[in-house]
N, C-alpha and C positions, 0 to 999 in steps of 0.2 A: 386914753383910759389907762389906769393902772394895770400892769401886766397880769397880776394875780386875779384881779376882778375880770379882766378880759377872758382869761382861760377858764375861769369859773363860769362865765356866760356860755362859752362853747360847750363845756361839760353839761350844763343844764339843757342846751339844745340837743345834744346827743341823747340825753335821757328822754326827752320828748319824742325824738325820732325813733328811738328804740321801741316805743309803744305806739307807733303809727304803722299799722299793717297795711300793705297793699301788694298787688301783683304787678309784674312788669314783664313784657315779652322781649326776650333777647335772642336774636337769631332764630326766631320762630318757636322758642321754648318759653313757656310761662314760668316765671320764677316768683316765689313768694318770700316776702321778708320774714325772717325769723329773728325775734328779739333775743338779744344776748344776755341782758341783765334786767329782766322784767320783774315787776312787783316791788314792793317797798324794801324787802331785805336785800335782794340781789342788787338793786339799783343803789341802795345806801352803801353796800360794800364797794361797788365800783367807784362811787363818788369819794369814798374815804381813801381809797388807794390813790386816786388822781390827786387829791388835795394834799395828802401826806407826802407824796412824791414832790409836789411843788414846794411844800414846806421845807423838806430836807434839802432840796436843791438850792433854795434861797438861804437858809440858815447855815448851811455848811460853808458858805463863802466867808472870807475875812471881812470884817467891817460890819457884820450883823450881830445883834445881841438878842438873846432870848429874854422873854419877860422875867421879872424878878422871881427867883425861886423855881423857874421852869427849866426844862431840858432844852438844849439848843437844837438837837435833831431827834426825830422819832426813832429811827434805826440807830443802833450803836455805830460809832465811827468806824469800827472794824468791818462793818457790812457795807460801808459806802466807798465809792471810788476815790482815788486821790484828787484833791482839788487843784485845778490848773491855775497858774498864776495869772492874775489880771482878768479872770472870767467875770463877765457882767451879770448881775442878778437877773435881768430880764431875759438874757440868753439861756441861763441855766433853768429858769422857770419854764421858758418856752420849750426847751428840749425835754424836760420832765413831763410837762403836760401833754405835749404832742405824742410822745412815745407811749405814755400810760394809756391815753385814749385810743391810740391806733391799735395797741395790743389787746385792750379790753373790748373794743368795738371793731373787729376786723370787718372788711367788706362782706356783708352777708349775701351768700348765694349769687354773687356776681352783680349785685346792685351797688352802684358806685357812690351814692350820695353821702354816706358816712365819710368816706375817704375824701371826697371832693370838699365837704365842709371843712375837714381838718386842714387840707392843703390850702384852701382859700384863707382860712384863719391864720395859718402860719406865715403866709406871704402878704398879709394885709397891711401891716404897719411896722416900720422899724422900731417903734417904741415898745412893741409887745412881742415881736417875733425873734428878737435877738440877732438880726441879720448882721453879718460881718464878724460875728464872734463864734467861729466854728468850734473852738475848744469849749466855750461855755455851753453851747448847745449839746455837744458830745457828752459833757459832764452830766447835764440834765438827763440825757438819754440813759446813761448808766445808772443814775439814781433811780429812775423809774423802773428799770429792769431789776434792780435790787429789791424794790418794794414788791413787785410782782412775784419774784422768787420767794420772798418772805411769806407770801400768802398762798403759795402754790399748794400746800397740803393743809389748809385750814379747815377742811371738812365741808366746804361750800358745795362740793360736787357730789355729795352723798346721794346716790340714786337708789338706795335700798327700798324695796316695796314697803308701803305702809298699809297695815291691816286695821280696819276700823273695829272698834269695840262696842259692845252693847251695854256696858256697865254704866250706872248713873254718872253723869258729868263727863263721860268720855265722848270723843267725836264719833258721830254716826254718819253714814252716807246720806246725802240729800235725797229725800223721798221723790222730789220732782226731777232730779238729775242724778240717778243712781250711778251712772258711769263717769261722773265728773271726777277729774284728777285732783290731787291734793298739792297744795303749794307749800313748800318748805317745811314738811312735817318734822325734819330733823335739824332745823336751823338753830335750835337751842344748843346743839352740840358743836356749832362752828366756833372756832377759836376767837375770842373777843379781841378787839383792838386795844382796849384798856381794861385789863383784868383786875386792876386794883379794886379792893372793896366790892367784890362781885355781888351785885344787888340781888341776883337770883336766889341766893341763900337767905335773904332777908325778907322775902315776900310771904304773905299769908295765903292760904288756899282761898279760892273764890267762894261766894255764897252757895250753899247747897252741895258742896263738894262731897262726892261719894255718899250722899244721903240716899236711902231708898226712895224717898219722895222729896226731891230738891224744892218743890213748891211749898213745902212746910217751912222753909227758911223765909222769913218775911222780906229780907233783902233780895233774895232770888225772886220771890213772887212779884215784888215791886218792879224790878228790872225786866222780868219776863213780860208782865202786863204792859210795860211801857213800850217795848220793842214791838209787841203785837199791835198796840194802838197806833204808834207813830210810824212804824215801818211798813204797814200795809199799803198797797198801791192805791186803793180807793176806800172811801168811807171811813178813814182813820181820823186820828186827832192831831195829825201833824199840821202845823201852821205854814203859811207861805214862807216866812223867814226860815223856818226849819228845813223846808224843802230846798231852799237856796243854799243853805249850809251843806246839805247832803250832796247837792249837785256840784258845789264848788270843790269839795274834797274828792269827789269822783271815785271813791273807793280806792282800789289799790294799783291802778295803772290804766287810766282811761285813754282811749284813742286820741292821739294828737295832743295829749296833755302831760303824760308822764305820771310820776308817783309823788306822794306827799313829801318825801325829802326835797324834791325840786320845788314844791310850793313853799315849804319853810324857807328855803334859800331865797326865793324870789321876794317873800315878805320881808326878810331881813334886809335885802338890798333896797327895798322901798323905804323901810324905816330909816336906814342910814342916809338915803338920798343920793342924788346924782353926783354930788361932790365928794363921794367917798374915795378913799385911797388907803393903801396899806403902808404903815410907817416902818421905821427901821427895826422895830421889835416884832413886826408881823401882825400888829393889832390893826383891826379895821377901824378907821377913823372917819367920822365921829364914832367913838367907841360904843359898841353894842355890849351891854353888860352880860357876862357869861353866867347868868342866873336863870334857872328854869322858870322862876316865877315871873320874869320879865315878859314871857310869852304865854302866860297862863291861859289867857282867853283864846289864843290861837290853838294851843294844845287841847283845851277843853272842847273847842269847836270841832277839831278833828275827831276826837273820841266820840262826841255826840253825833257826828255825821253818820257813823256806823249804825246808830239806832234809827236815825231817820231814813236810812237806806234799807232797814229791815234785815241786817246781816249779822249784828252782834248785840249782845246785852251791853248795858252801860258799864258793868263791872269788868268787861274785857279791857276797857280803857282805864277806868278808875271807879272807886266807890266812895260816895260822899260820906259814908259811915265807917268805912274800913280803909284807913290810910295806907295800908301795906298790901293792897289788892290791885292787880291790873297792870297794863303796860305803861301807864304814865309814871307811877313810882319806880318801875323797873328802869325806864329810860332816864329818869331823873338821877338814879344812881350811876348810870353810865356817863351822863353829862357831867356830874360832879367829879367822877374819877378822871375824865378827860381834862376838866378845868384844873384840877389839882396837879395833874401831870404837867400842864402848861404854865403853872404858876399864876393862874388867873383867879 
């Protein structure tokens, strides 16, 4: 298998295992697994660091060329280590991937399977582990450390308390689970990986925003009635197909499944097929077009799954009548910025 796709597969397995809680008795003491990068935002950040480290370890080497108009490495050359002569790409990629994953997913609470997975992966095949090229692996190791250092103060560890508000359109405590914690309330302040054309400044407020009676907004009323009808557990209007969509996307980090970023990645791998490889420009071949519309049905299914699970209005994902509302146009802006950076 192509080394980049191989380590991508290992990263997806770590994502899945990080969302698989269980207890284990070690020396008479019960230890519980604690996820390190759980939920969609934290897991997406971890996957981004891993893959950007592999990207730079690969493209920093002589003989590789960036896509037309794109940058050769994500980090500036001054932040990357010197390139050793004769380093093999598979060794550099292996060193970067292994180091990034091992530092992002340290052995939790004495449970060994994360580390065992990585060690087994690293020793599996000379075609992907870079065996025999000590300098290439060491170079990849330093590249990964540079990427982790670059994200060390990105705001992802903000643990400030979040206070719910009672104003219209503001988040309130769950009436059925009033002591439930909040996931990533300050994630919008985390430094973006691709700040160009920041889409957050281009979005419109959601329907009913700060209206005394949001239900007076027809778009809000429509989406509210839909989530009540399709999101309820019994006696709702949700079809069997819609139930399956909700179960497939499994909300934000289901047991033994991982998060939506993992699902997107798996779907891309299936679209490309078993014969996929990465060419000398880093493009996945057969080429998957870097267009958000290419995966519009997949993206829409993810957004609608929240409605079928009864946890979000549709406009949290997108609005059929308001093109600048929701997470889908926000992420489209991010994807477009990343594609422009890469010359795609």
